[in-house]
PAVO-213168 format. One line per 4 residues: number of its first residue (from 1); for each residue x, y, z of N, C-alpha, C, CB. Coordinates in steps of 0.001 Angstrom, whole numbers, plus 500000, padded with zeros to 6 digits. Glycine has a CB too. Layout:
BEGIN
NUM> X,Y,Z,X,Y,Z,X,Y,Z,X,Y,Z; ...
end
This chain:
BEGIN
1> 479199,865504,703210,480131,865223,704496,481548,865729,703935,480180,863423,705023; 482013,866649,705147,483415,867254,704620,484326,866487,704316,484061,868045,705434; 485320,866855,703622,486326,865736,703025,487163,865314,704128,487311,866266,701790; 487783,866441,704973,488531,865746,706247,487884,865081,706949,489097,866498,707143
5> 486665,865154,707029,485847,863997,708024,485800,862513,707472,484175,864433,708211; 485528,862870,706159,485461,861302,705630,487005,860737,705626,484759,861193,703898; 487967,861265,705347,489299,861070,705385,489401,860143,707041,490168,862744,705220; 488834,861000,707936,489214,860621,709662,488388,859132,709477,488337,862000,711256
9> 486961,859210,709092,486288,858052,709171,486718,856741,708604,485231,858305,708720; 487374,856955,707395,487729,855759,706576,488640,854996,707449,488412,856107,705162; 489511,855567,708342,490518,854834,709255,489670,853602,710242,491315,856115,710327; 488329,853752,710407,487728,852837,711245,487145,851549,710398,486621,853595,712040
13> 486813,851414,709474,486290,850358,708624,485206,849715,709591,487493,849272,708090; 484081,850870,709705,482936,850328,710548,482177,849087,709998,481913,851432,710736; 481437,848532,710729,480785,847437,710333,479222,847255,710858,481637,846353,710753; 479317,848106,711928,477882,848113,712738,477635,849285,713397,477750,847049,713820
17> 476612,849526,713890,475841,850722,714724,477109,850784,715642,474107,850340,715612; 477677,850179,716642,478625,850314,717460,479653,850839,717016,478893,849370,717956; 480080,850389,715988,481444,850828,715351,481115,852232,714774,482022,849737,714101; 480020,852644,714195,480025,853833,713750,479918,854913,714818,479067,853899,712843
21> 479340,854450,715755,478804,855307,717129,480127,855648,717710,477767,854369,718363; 481203,854646,717784,482483,854960,718148,483283,855739,717506,483059,854068,718266; 483147,855716,716222,483990,856380,715383,483430,857750,715320,484127,855712,714050; 482216,857953,715403,482003,859521,715144,482084,860160,716314,480673,859933,714519
25> 481991,859459,717471,482714,860107,718875,483994,860505,718865,482761,859208,719993; 484658,859825,718268,486218,860059,718472,486300,861012,717469,487309,858755,718276; 485740,861194,716256,485932,862372,715514,485569,863471,715897,485499,862332,714514; 484601,863561,716552,484122,864795,717492,485072,865019,718682,482602,864522,718128
29> 485685,864167,719366,486561,864346,720191,487940,864810,719636,486594,863251,720865; 488429,864453,718447,489330,865016,717687,489455,866560,717076,489290,864235,716817; 488123,866735,716838,487885,868084,716052,487778,868977,717569,486206,868108,714826; 487166,868585,718522,487023,869343,719567,488619,869721,720303,485983,868536,720498
33> 489422,868982,720115,490863,869282,720538,491278,870358,719576,491892,867960,720468; 490956,870187,718193,491713,871399,717371,490647,872887,718043,491532,871069,715131; 489629,872699,718276,488835,873872,718801,489643,874357,719818,487401,873559,719326; 490217,873577,720957,490830,873843,722210,492163,874593,721845,491062,872484,723058
37> 492844,873887,720732,494101,874439,720405,493937,875984,719851,494787,873481,719334; 492790,876219,718969,492612,877772,718589,492261,878503,719441,491768,878094,717671; 491571,877846,720501,491379,878828,721805,492517,879106,722774,490312,878262,722703; 493747,878628,722468,495039,878567,723199,494626,877965,724557,495788,880055,723348
41> 493816,877002,724627,493714,876385,725698,494881,875427,726171,492598,875797,725574; 495722,874929,725335,497058,874401,725509,497997,874871,726096,497538,874208,724637; 498274,876456,726231,499092,877133,727056,498768,877267,728530,499214,878302,726537; 497768,876457,728976,497291,876748,730176,497249,875395,730745,496000,877517,730167
45> 496863,874233,729989,496275,872922,730287,497170,871741,729500,494651,872930,729793; 497133,870624,729877,497573,869320,729378,496682,868205,729334,498597,868911,730083; 496369,867188,728108,495720,866417,728038,496012,865172,728722,495551,866404,727026; 495224,864427,729428,495548,863189,729852,494411,862093,730212,496335,863426,730926
49> 494592,860866,730555,493508,860017,730605,493584,859031,729550,492302,860732,730544; 492583,858449,729420,492318,857471,728408,492085,857621,726914,491354,856927,728796; 491518,858850,726809,491297,859318,725517,492592,859858,725045,490193,860327,725461; 493611,860422,725814,494645,860902,725512,495677,859905,724699,495077,861406,726671
53> 495397,858597,725628,496310,857586,725128,495821,857112,723768,496430,856401,726121; 494255,857081,723496,493848,856368,722412,494113,857258,721201,492407,855937,722551; 494122,858722,721362,494024,859580,720083,495748,859773,720102,492883,861248,720219; 496676,860117,721044,498097,860404,720839,499005,859377,720784,498546,861185,721756
57> 498588,858127,721314,499642,857061,721590,499053,855687,721282,500145,857103,723123; 497747,855734,720411,497812,854574,719663,496635,853373,720730,499730,854093,719502; 496257,853731,721508,495570,852774,722679,494633,852106,721849,494768,853563,724046; 494526,850839,721910,493532,850057,721101,492311,849796,721608,493980,848885,720772
61> 491684,850652,722285,490428,850710,722727,489664,852163,722658,490505,850204,724054; 488255,852150,722350,487651,853268,722480,487527,853862,723902,486492,853090,721914; 487443,855195,723767,487354,856002,725260,486354,857072,725204,488803,856756,725723; 485878,857496,726217,484462,858355,726420,484862,859598,726763,483418,857842,727576
65> 485660,860210,727340,485866,861463,727920,487119,861985,727484,485799,861418,729337; 486886,863406,727522,488125,864053,727268,488682,864816,728833,487824,865221,725936; 489815,864337,729349,490286,864952,730570,491614,865708,730424,490425,863908,731610; 491610,866642,731281,492767,867707,731125,493179,868030,732599,492257,869168,730276
69> 494332,868533,732565,494888,868924,733927,495387,870426,733593,496203,867829,734509; 495228,871527,734523,495921,872813,734106,497380,872490,734720,495145,874319,734761; 498390,873413,734212,499544,873150,734439,500125,873729,735772,500167,873506,733369; 499242,874511,736583,499405,874986,737764,497940,875270,738507,500279,876181,737601
73> 497754,875147,739625,496627,875521,740695,496273,876969,740187,497191,875504,742451; 495066,876809,739521,494298,878295,739095,492853,878341,739768,494049,878454,737259; 492734,879052,740821,491388,879179,741445,490690,879775,740568,491283,879870,742689; 489346,879865,740344,488403,880545,739632,488630,880267,737976,488515,882087,740060
77> 489296,879240,737517,489307,878938,736161,488075,878600,735723,490168,877973,735847; 487559,878838,734555,486315,878447,733981,486502,878028,732551,485322,879550,734082; 485640,877000,732214,485572,876355,730940,484779,876990,730024,485147,875092,731035; 483759,877902,730548,483135,878551,729620,483617,879316,728416,482562,879205,730206
81> 484779,879908,728764,485701,880695,727587,485965,879740,726801,487097,881420,727978; 486153,878682,726893,486457,877822,725663,485282,876889,725004,487604,876881,726074; 484269,877053,725272,482877,876354,724736,482682,876828,723462,481524,876674,725585; 482792,878365,723198,482741,878885,721864,483402,878201,720827,483201,880095,721846
85> 484835,878129,721309,485897,877668,720345,485747,876161,719961,487325,877899,720979; 485211,875336,720734,484798,873816,720429,483701,873815,719734,484541,872925,721604; 482439,874493,719954,481046,874659,719130,481505,875248,717919,479842,875638,719838; 482400,876153,717629,482531,876863,716347,483397,875890,715461,483231,878372,716531
89> 484223,875159,715931,485273,874162,715321,484358,873224,714715,486348,873407,716408; 483405,872551,715559,482969,871345,715052,481568,871884,714212,482729,870167,716340; 481188,873229,713967,480136,873559,713247,480878,873977,711801,479241,874719,714019; 482006,874016,712004,482781,874403,710498,483234,872749,709807,484584,875603,710866
93> 483103,871694,710532,483315,870477,709943,481803,869867,709715,484301,869569,710879; 480960,870468,710057,479692,869927,709657,478636,869308,710885,480073,868800,708642; 479160,869567,712338,478581,868926,713416,477841,870081,714155,479654,868152,714296; 476652,869699,714451,476159,870657,715115,475833,870112,716478,475083,871231,714418
97> 476478,870661,717606,476586,870479,718893,476420,871367,719834,477503,870078,719078; 475844,870963,721298,475571,871795,721922,476957,871565,723311,473909,871666,722162; 477409,872534,724016,478565,872487,724836,477894,873278,726082,479996,873192,724113; 477924,872244,726889,477005,872820,728330,477894,872550,729245,475468,872056,728808
101> 478240,873628,730140,479193,873698,731577,478329,873078,732433,479649,875272,732241; 478866,872311,733379,477884,871909,734416,478135,872541,735657,477864,870477,734636; 476932,872966,736265,476599,873434,737351,477113,872519,738364,475275,873673,737384; 477809,873111,739292,478077,871950,740418,477205,872558,741610,479907,871720,740908
105> 476749,871426,742223,476143,871844,743732,477224,872086,745068,475102,870527,744215; 478350,871548,744645,479349,871371,745766,480513,871817,745122,479512,869894,746373; 481485,872725,745695,482607,873484,744999,483766,872198,744887,483190,875007,746018; 484125,871867,743888,485551,871016,743853,486561,871494,743017,485391,869599,743387
109> 487741,870983,742813,488676,871492,741760,488803,870938,740583,489828,871518,742138; 487467,870166,740009,487323,869865,738917,486082,870447,738203,487416,868649,738948; 486441,871098,737076,485431,871932,736175,484941,870816,735058,486252,873410,735372; 483724,870879,735064,483324,869864,734047,482197,870578,733153,482754,868441,734786
113> 482111,870047,731607,481306,870424,730594,480957,869095,729908,481973,871474,729689; 480037,869278,729105,479559,867993,728220,479182,868834,726576,477825,867071,729124; 479807,867904,725680,479647,867896,724327,478417,867033,723881,480900,867430,723726; 477307,867796,723504,476042,866833,723180,475803,866707,721737,474665,867373,723818
117> 475708,866112,720832,475022,865688,719537,474319,864843,719496,475640,865389,718661; 473290,865004,718350,472368,864104,718138,472643,863172,717238,471338,864614,717860; 472430,861784,717690,473275,860695,716970,472389,860130,715680,473653,859376,718099; 471106,860241,715707,470396,860045,714266,471047,861018,713145,468696,860417,714381
121> 470989,862287,713455,471182,863421,712398,472921,863082,712067,470779,865281,713163; 473674,862847,712866,474995,862832,712410,475557,861424,711762,475810,863235,713580; 474651,860337,712286,474800,858873,711519,474563,859005,709917,473588,857725,712140; 473332,859929,709886,473099,860178,708562,473925,860823,707777,472137,860714,708442
125> 474661,861877,708268,475606,862858,707794,476707,861812,707327,476104,864028,708984; 476961,861030,707964,478298,860073,707721,477742,858997,706673,478925,859216,709298; 476715,858910,706543,476264,857669,705417,475680,856572,705949,477427,857035,704623; 475541,856255,706997,475089,855111,708120,473459,855328,708339,476002,855355,709785
129> 472791,854293,707789,471215,854623,707282,470514,853573,708401,470794,854143,705291; 471189,852861,709495,470161,852056,710201,469722,853192,711538,470910,850365,710766; 468260,852848,711474,467791,853648,712388,468016,853589,713857,466688,853613,712202; 468095,854588,714450,468482,854724,716089,467327,855627,716474,470158,855504,716518
133> 466958,855624,717698,466294,856394,718707,466464,858222,718171,467141,855951,720353; 465311,858810,717946,465738,860148,717493,466473,861129,718783,464317,860893,716868; 465606,860441,719653,466528,861269,720962,467880,861032,721487,465886,861118,722202; 468102,859917,720942,469404,859395,721487,470650,860539,721117,469721,857803,720749
137> 471761,860506,722012,472757,861694,721879,474127,861046,722290,472347,863065,722906; 475112,861664,721421,476360,861474,721760,476804,862127,722699,477062,861609,720921; 477291,861878,723801,477755,862622,725150,478995,862355,725390,477034,862278,726396; 479921,863582,725089,481240,863805,725449,481389,864387,726815,481852,864635,724487
141> 481963,863867,727991,482199,864713,729013,483597,865123,728972,481841,864133,730249; 483761,866555,729301,484991,867190,729380,485372,867638,730577,485061,868149,728599; 486542,867336,731348,486765,867637,732586,488219,868248,732692,486529,866442,733407; 488488,869278,733609,489580,869979,733948,489887,869774,735257,489460,871261,733688
145> 490991,869370,735648,491649,869456,737113,492416,870899,737329,492829,868152,737315; 491598,871746,738021,492157,873096,738189,493085,873275,739400,491037,874070,738301; 493552,871909,739955,494215,871990,741364,495208,870648,741066,492966,871830,742890; 496033,870870,740112,496899,869354,739548,497871,869154,740760,498002,869532,737813
149> 498183,867754,740992,499203,867393,741957,500557,867898,741145,499163,865670,742358; 501768,868161,741911,502560,868609,741484,503862,867441,740617,502823,869420,742589; 504886,867659,740136,506106,866527,739723,505460,865958,738673,506593,865291,740887; 505010,866550,737446,504879,866174,736234,505588,866762,735351,503813,866211,735912
153> 505913,865996,734056,506169,866688,732772,505345,866472,731675,507365,866417,732335; 505571,867454,730646,504594,867546,729496,505163,867230,728292,504008,868835,729344; 504610,867132,727167,505212,866938,725805,504183,867545,724877,505524,865357,725436; 504557,867993,723611,503768,868424,722673,503460,867079,721838,504431,869612,721897
157> 502393,866817,721202,502107,865676,720261,501389,866545,719191,501145,864342,720928; 501629,866006,717915,501091,866606,716764,500091,865768,715996,502157,866970,715914; 498807,866236,715667,497901,865444,715048,497662,866159,713752,496660,865206,715884; 497552,865294,712581,497338,865817,711333,495980,866157,710582,497932,865037,710660
161> 495146,865356,711584,493439,865367,711143,492585,866043,711886,492752,864050,711158; 491873,866909,711782,491114,867417,710490,492385,868490,709876,489368,868353,710938; 493062,869116,710604,494441,869869,709905,495262,869510,710883,494497,871611,709627; 496541,870123,710596,497368,869827,711486,497421,870794,712518,498490,869606,710958
165> 497616,870295,713908,497636,871128,715009,498455,870417,716195,496171,871475,715401; 498732,870996,717435,499325,870382,718427,498557,870107,719732,500386,871076,718656; 498838,869381,720637,498239,869195,721706,499202,868827,722862,497274,868284,721455; 499265,869765,723842,499991,869525,725122,499336,868235,725826,499894,870873,726105
169> 500443,867434,726187,499893,866117,727041,501008,865909,728002,499610,864617,726084; 500617,865119,729102,501467,864742,730056,502617,863585,729350,500528,864164,731300; 503674,863510,729950,504575,862775,729384,504171,861234,729695,505948,863222,729877; 504676,860343,729004,503906,858821,729478,504044,858411,730922,504562,857492,728661
173> 505439,858601,731502,505656,857878,732853,504311,858581,734091,507581,858304,733429; 503974,859974,733606,503133,860743,734162,501702,860271,734000,503350,861978,733693; 501434,859981,732556,499903,859341,732257,499789,857870,732901,499590,859178,730469; 501011,857256,733043,500907,855945,733762,500761,856023,735101,501982,855140,733564
177> 501387,857162,735740,501088,857345,737204,499509,857856,737340,502193,858496,737884; 498867,858294,736576,497579,859144,736627,496802,857781,736479,497299,860497,735327; 496791,856957,735603,496188,855579,735599,496317,854724,736524,496520,854934,734693; 497535,854509,737006,497598,854048,738210,496990,854303,739647,498529,854127,738271
181> 496868,855693,739460,496108,856307,740835,494674,855958,740396,496330,858189,741185; 494037,855827,739213,492679,855391,738977,492682,853778,739527,492269,855580,737269; 493675,853145,739040,493253,851794,739567,493630,851711,740915,493846,850625,738821; 494138,852219,741700,494393,852021,743152,493626,853011,744135,495906,852168,743386
185> 492970,853845,743392,492050,854831,744137,490856,855241,743730,492586,855905,744314; 490388,854635,742728,488801,855103,742168,487986,854723,743137,488202,854412,740753; 486977,855400,743356,486078,855059,744381,484699,854996,743548,486110,856159,745654; 484559,853666,743076,483204,853244,742413,482328,852469,743100,483377,852542,741267
189> 482738,852164,744476,481952,851281,745506,481690,849772,744743,480349,852103,745946; 480796,849364,744228,480700,847777,743803,480855,847910,742184,479032,846934,744300; 481147,848949,741698,481435,848988,740259,482947,848928,739959,480840,850259,739650; 483324,848217,738773,484583,847891,738620,485038,848703,737021,484675,846135,738714
193> 485839,849494,737090,486297,850118,735801,487270,849369,734892,486925,851367,736113; 486931,848215,734258,487728,847368,733631,488827,848002,732662,486875,846496,732961; 488140,849203,732306,489028,850105,731279,490287,850521,731799,488329,851415,730860; 490471,850668,733059,491954,850988,733723,492816,849704,733865,491807,851653,735295
197> 492054,848682,734311,492925,847464,734245,493469,847099,732723,492060,846218,734830; 492774,847448,731606,493067,847049,730538,494200,848002,730060,491918,846930,729764; 494143,849157,730327,495327,850416,730120,496449,849946,731174,494678,852248,730579; 496291,849469,732329,497407,849159,732887,498209,847962,732147,497084,848889,734237
201> 497780,847016,731672,498323,845926,730771,498759,846586,729564,497282,844796,730425; 498167,847698,729214,498882,848081,727670,500216,849039,728044,497622,849136,726489; 499970,849780,729389,501581,850456,729586,502335,849247,729954,501805,851751,730931; 502236,848261,730576,503339,847268,731103,503770,846715,729691,502746,845964,732272
205> 502963,846475,728629,503066,845778,727432,504244,846299,726745,501846,845880,726614; 504332,847953,726976,505217,848852,726120,506325,849277,727014,504440,850146,725512; 506572,848632,728169,507500,848849,729029,507659,850506,729460,508717,848230,728409; 506442,850926,729667,506448,852424,729782,506939,852357,731357,504805,853284,729424
209> 507663,853175,731929,508004,853321,733047,506988,854224,733830,509268,853733,732992; 506681,854078,735223,505682,854705,735950,506371,855774,736646,504941,853788,736860; 505882,857195,736871,506871,857844,737698,506170,857883,738925,507365,859236,737215; 506976,857275,740023,506517,856987,741202,506135,858241,741969,507452,856203,741855
213> 506962,859295,741806,506712,860427,742672,505573,861211,742301,507825,861275,742727; 505122,861245,741275,503863,861743,740656,502775,860997,741161,503859,861666,739167; 502670,859618,741152,501761,858624,741900,501389,859019,743334,502449,857248,741975; 502688,859120,744144,502581,859484,745424,501816,860913,745656,503950,859474,745952
217> 502485,862013,744839,501765,863236,744954,500076,863323,744669,502477,864117,744007; 499704,862390,743764,498212,862207,743637,497555,861775,744665,497861,861394,742704; 498311,860540,745176,497575,859751,746310,497677,860471,747390,498074,858382,746633; 498554,861378,747590,498529,862530,748866,497416,863558,748811,499918,863457,748888
221> 497422,863977,747633,496431,864789,747356,494692,864198,747555,496809,865175,745926; 494634,863088,747088,493191,862636,747342,492919,861818,748614,492732,861792,746182; 494004,861880,749562,493831,861308,750667,494015,859762,750916,492720,861674,750944; 494549,859147,749708,494825,857653,749712,496294,857270,750283,494684,857101,748190
225> 497185,858171,750497,498472,858064,750991,498640,858978,752069,499443,858270,749993; 498686,858466,753299,498815,859390,754388,500087,859037,755463,497399,859380,755136; 500827,858015,755110,502062,857680,755638,502959,858844,755738,502656,856657,754872; 503756,859159,756853,504978,860205,756557,505944,859475,756055,505581,861004,757769
229> 506203,858263,756111,507195,857632,755140,506897,857744,753497,507252,856095,755521; 507732,857828,752672,507350,857983,751169,507088,856642,750650,508496,858682,750273; 506257,856820,749612,505770,855494,748997,507023,855092,748103,504269,855660,748047; 507479,853874,748629,508563,853339,748120,508067,852137,747020,509459,852843,749339
233> 509183,851630,746284,508555,850460,744991,507993,849390,745934,509951,849605,743737; 508598,849010,747172,508180,847956,747770,506568,848015,748466,509261,847718,748738; 506399,849226,748893,504843,849764,749351,503917,849854,748198,504845,851313,750025; 504407,850348,746945,503613,850540,745744,503135,848818,745467,504657,851374,744361
237> 504128,848164,745685,503746,846589,744988,502953,845996,746057,505179,845455,744609; 502904,846688,747196,502210,845876,748315,500669,846450,747989,502868,846240,750089; 500561,847817,747796,499220,848247,747650,498471,847457,746315,499265,849897,747483; 499358,847591,745344,498906,847182,743967,498328,845754,744066,500133,847231,742893
241> 499016,844787,744934,498633,843544,745166,497443,843396,745789,499489,842940,745791; 497353,844052,746735,496046,844081,747630,495145,844594,746786,496074,844933,748970; 495156,845568,746181,493961,845967,745015,493502,844912,744091,494463,847096,744011; 494582,843845,743733,494589,842937,742479,493506,841856,743292,496396,842218,741905
245> 493846,841516,744559,493294,840617,745174,491646,840688,745473,494054,840562,746247; 491171,841926,745506,489915,842302,745693,489158,842834,744572,489914,843131,746628; 489789,842565,743636,489174,842943,741864,488118,841667,741634,490763,842841,740292; 487015,842172,741074,485902,841162,740594,486416,841439,739156,484068,841516,740975
249> 487066,840042,738554,487802,839902,737227,486500,840382,736194,488469,838113,736932; 485551,839568,736517,484219,839299,735838,483565,840515,735274,483245,838666,736804; 483502,841490,736418,482794,842934,736361,483950,843856,735513,482449,843644,738141; 485301,843447,735536,486066,844393,735236,486062,844058,733372,487588,844280,736221
253> 485685,843018,733197,485552,842381,731496,484310,843003,731071,485373,840485,731269; 483170,842890,731983,482182,843603,731507,482092,845075,731085,481436,843430,732276; 482910,845568,731890,483175,847303,731522,483647,847453,730468,484105,848146,732336; 484696,846849,730000,485616,847292,729004,485487,846701,727679,486893,847078,729438
257> 484471,845585,727669,484017,844971,726246,483422,845932,725287,482940,843863,726424; 482523,846910,725792,481845,847702,724615,482999,848787,724110,480323,848556,725181; 484261,848760,724519,485095,849712,723897,486067,848711,723027,485888,850723,725040; 485860,847635,723069,486987,846835,722318,486330,846191,720846,487576,845474,723416
261> 487134,845614,720275,486475,844907,719129,487157,843490,719237,486723,845687,717595; 487919,843280,719864,488531,841974,720062,488459,841483,721473,489935,842010,719641; 487230,840781,721865,487180,840266,723013,488274,839469,723621,486209,839655,722984; 488747,838496,722823,489737,837498,723239,490763,838071,724025,490340,836826,722124
265> 491239,839233,723607,491996,839851,724682,491686,839879,726394,491995,841136,724243; 490451,839590,726520,490071,839624,727970,490288,837902,728559,488271,840261,728099; 490371,837082,727561,490103,835581,727993,491071,835241,729214,490411,834477,726678; 492338,835775,729120,493515,835516,730043,493324,836276,731437,494906,836018,729322
269> 492343,837171,731606,492245,838114,732436,492069,836851,733769,490942,839342,732019; 492720,837216,734839,492596,836551,736226,493406,837298,737273,493098,835039,736188; 493338,836819,738319,494205,837387,739497,495394,837092,739354,493900,836980,740786; 495957,835818,738882,497052,835654,738802,497938,836571,737397,497018,834209,738846
273> 496998,836390,736513,497447,837424,735290,497651,838631,736030,496285,837698,734003; 497079,839371,736493,497252,840733,736832,498388,840990,738241,495668,841284,737139; 498493,839938,738705,499855,839817,739659,500928,839742,738961,499957,838638,740564; 501030,838929,737943,502186,838734,737162,502501,839928,736313,502033,837549,736337
277> 501393,840893,735804,501485,842220,735198,502357,843077,736374,499853,842882,734846; 501833,843103,737317,502222,844124,738502,503414,843931,738687,501555,844027,739829; 504245,842738,738867,505596,842438,738875,506521,843282,737779,505674,840943,738646; 505899,843300,736699,506789,843976,735467,506357,845400,735336,506558,843213,733930
281> 505696,845832,736185,505670,847347,736448,507196,848348,736511,504928,847432,737924; 507330,849048,735501,509068,849336,735983,508575,850969,736306,510725,849083,734345; 509542,851166,737625,509434,852608,738283,510433,853491,737715,509649,852603,739860; 510231,854795,737749,511263,855878,737712,510846,856860,738715,511421,856556,736294
end
């Protein structure tokens, strides 16, 4: 095993198969970010979403996808240019992966690709001997919003492993606005993404302000804010409280559990709890 990868894996103190799979996926995510940096991707795009929170800001749950936004609307942008950089970087650290761009049946502003790696062969490489199905794969979805809503700020964050490099990311108030957009507007029908609600609590715990103007821009773009009047703090609280009232708390718990080590953090979850959390959201 590559020495840099050994050091990265040592952070996790893995005890079981799930721990090893989560750690392996996160190491692949970080090396993929290094490949994107080498390919100058962050001159055009910024990292956001749950994995950005996890890797750059210390969110205490695992996350599956790599989400990015271009810095300005760019019709015709293609992820294919960056796939070789990701694949080559991972190969340099001993990971054999495929990077596949997703062919869309319907044109949208989101470009998607997938990083796929054989689970069994890579678990063996990192020294874990428990058997898994030989066809099982670690799959990391990679998405880029090519038509970003306006009114956001970015900042550079520095990672030291596997080597020192930098990642451009949304500033925390705009990251919070993006997460709040997911909380309020994600269209999952009967499914509930408890990870969004977990992250909401995480932001409020840290007294991170939410950039209301960027949230409004996102909601206008997605068609979830159609009033001519602006999204005021009072209207925001009204919309959030209505969302909480319709939340299936147990489904939210079930969704987020696979990404946590400490399930007791979810015991307090209830409509009353989230209403109290909502009242503490600080706006800017």
